[in-house]
C-alpha positions, 0 to 999 in steps of 0.5 A: 500500500502506498504512503498516500493510501495509508494516509487516507486510511488513517484520516478515514479511520480517525473520522470514523472514530469521531463520528461514531463517538459523537453518535454514541454519546448523543444516542446514549443520552437520548436513550436514557431520557426516552426509557425513563419516560416510558418505564416508571421503574427505570424513572424511579431508579434514576431518581434514587441516584439522581446525582450519578445519572445527572453526571452521566447525562451531562458528560454524554451531552458535552462529549457529543458536541465536543467530538462533533466539533473536532470533525469540523474544526479547520485549524487542526491536523485531522478533520473532515476537510483534511480527509477530503483533501487527501482523497482529492489530491491523489485520485490515482489511489481510486483507480481500477489498477490500485483497487485490483492491487488492494484486492489481490496483494499476493504472488498467487494467481488472481481469483476468477472474480477479480477481473469482473469486479475491477471492470465494474468499479467506479473511478471518481471524477472531479465532479465526484469530489465537488459533490463530496465537498458540497455535501460537507459544506452543507453539513458545516453550515448547519453545525456553524449556525446552530452548534458551534457556539454552544460547543465552544462557549458552553461545553469546550470553554467557559465563555457563556456563564449566565443562564440567559446566555446559555439558554439562548445558545441551547435554543438554537439546537434541534435534536432531530437535526443533530441526529441527521447531521451525525448520521450524514457524517456516518454516511460520508464515511461509509461512502468513502470506505466503499469507494476505496475498498469496493470501487462503488460510486460516491452516492450518499445514502440516508441512514436511519437515525431514530433514537427509539428502536421499534419493538422487535427491530433487528439492531444493525451495525450502526453505532447509534442503534448499537448504543441505544440497544445496550443502554436500554438493556443496562437500564432494564438490568439496573432497574430489575429488583434484586432481593439479595442486593436490597437485603445487603443494602438494608443491613449496611444501612442499619449497621453502626458506624465504627469510629477509629481512634487516632492511636489505633490507625496503622 
């Protein structure tokens, strides 16, 4: 694999990590709120340990926006613009010959399917890269209009301190729009991955972005569906009555507190 191909894969993997992290943080936050509204037992469990769960929710909310900001920051060595630029500067890495080499990098005879696979592969054009840049530009406009100041002034740095100022920044946010924004970034990763490894045309498809999984829904490999399913299972397990644990808690609560004198400390 050439150095440029390796650089592209490094940027692509960093981009994937940031998008998935932002998705997991946001959807874990939404899943906790959603299940607490639907299940009284879970609501009571969260309410009994409110300090802990408020800490978790606050951390998830902040992390979702901070990681999203790293995708769009333009003054850093790794971001979505760098990823697209590396791809556009070396279009030969997406050529049919480069794809054939990646699919069959050995001394053995090429498999029978390889020739047809490579023949059908798409080699990106200047128009394709303009399409991808235009797509990123559209997503950036959404981020900068609604979420950049909230991220910079509230979560990443302490700039907005008054309740009215914070509330004004938060009022710009729209949960459904934020979910679509993150799922669009995941779609971009999927598109670039398929272009590099499978020679598929860069057609950006819409991904499911619902925070609540329908009953009987088969969980996909999408990070937000994985985290929603796991968050729901954790909350259900946490709220399930555990008589042995409850008995232990009652004993501990009734046990006298032993005071240790200074002289007896080791």
